[in-house]
C-alpha positions in Angstrom: 8.6 -6.2 -15.4 5.1 -5.8 -14.5 4.4 -2.1 -13.6 1.7 -3.1 -11.5 3.8 -5.1 -9.0 5.1 -1.9 -7.4 1.7 -0.6 -6.5 0.4 -2.0 -3.1 -2.8 -4.0 -3.1 -4.3 -6.0 -0.1 -6.9 -8.4 0.6 -8.4 -10.0 3.9 -8.4 -13.6 3.7 -11.4 -15.5 5.4 -9.2 -16.3 8.4 -8.3 -12.6 8.9 -4.9 -12.6 7.3 -4.0 -9.4 5.6 -2.6 -10.6 2.2 -0.2 -7.8 0.7 1.1 -7.5 -2.9 3.5 -4.8 -4.0 6.0 -2.6 -2.3 5.4 -1.3 1.2 6.9 2.3 0.6 5.8 6.1 1.1 2.8 5.4 -1.2 1.9 1.9 0.1 2.8 2.5 3.7 -0.7 4.6 4.5 -2.7 2.0 2.6 -1.2 -0.9 4.8 -1.4 1.4 8.1 -5.2 1.9 7.5 -5.9 -1.8 6.9 -3.8 -2.9 10.0 -5.7 -0.1 12.1 -8.9 -1.5 10.9 -7.8 -5.0 11.5 -6.6 -4.1 15.3 -9.8 -2.4 16.0 -11.7 -5.8 14.8 -9.4 -7.9 17.0 -9.9 -5.5 20.1 -13.6 -5.6 19.6 -13.4 -9.5 19.5 -11.3 -9.6 22.5 -7.7 -9.6 21.0 -5.5 -11.5 18.8 -2.7 -10.9 16.5 -2.4 -9.0 13.2 -1.0 -11.3 10.6 0.4 -10.2 7.2 1.0 -12.4 4.3 4.0 -10.9 2.6 4.4 -13.5 -0.2 4.1 -10.8 -2.8 6.1 -8.2 -1.1 9.6 -7.6 -2.5 10.4 -4.3 -1.4 10.1 -2.2 1.6 11.6 1.2 2.2 12.2 3.2 5.5 8.8 4.7 5.6 7.2 1.1 5.2 9.5 -0.3 7.9 8.3 2.6 10.2 4.8 1.3 9.2 5.5 -2.2 10.5 7.2 -1.1 13.5 4.4 1.2 14.6 2.2 -1.9 14.3 4.6 -4.1 16.5 4.5 -1.4 19.1 0.6 -1.3 19.0 0.3 -5.0 19.1 2.6 -5.1 22.1 0.7 -2.2 23.9 -2.6 -4.6 23.6 -0.8 -7.8 24.4 -0.7 -9.3 20.8 2.0 -9.3 18.2 2.5 -8.6 14.4 2.9 -11.9 12.6 4.7 -12.0 9.3 4.4 -14.9 7.1 6.2 -15.8 3.6 8.6 -13.1 3.9 11.3 -13.3 1.2 15.3 -12.9 1.5 15.2 -9.3 0.4 13.0 -8.4 3.5 15.0 -10.4 5.9 18.0 -8.6 4.6 16.4 -5.1 5.3 15.6 -6.5 8.9 19.0 -7.6 9.4 20.6 -4.5 8.1 18.4 -2.3 10.2 18.9 -4.5 13.4 15.1 -4.8 13.6 14.6 -8.6 13.2 14.0 -9.2 16.8 11.0 -6.7 16.6 8.8 -9.1 14.5 7.3 -12.5 14.8 8.2 -14.3 11.6 6.3 -17.3 11.1 7.3 -18.3 7.7 9.8 -17.5 4.8 10.0 -18.0 1.1 13.0 -18.5 -1.1 
């Protein structure tokens, strides 16, 4: 097992998508929160838009990470936008199903 896989890292693609790798948990959640707040500020300054997360390399989200994502959806709705999730895996879908939060997110694509 790759011990670095669990540590959250993120980059921003040329089109503004936040590309996340690792776990969104108690340690990674604040890192993601800061990045999303910065992206939201950029979008607000530019007149609006959606925060887009590429979760292709995320395989675990705990309750604190879920709270981070839910808070971002509320902020997005408050400014007339959304939080779009791309390339989410079955383990994340299962979390959303178990917690009844699937409808809170805009899911653009899934991975197997």
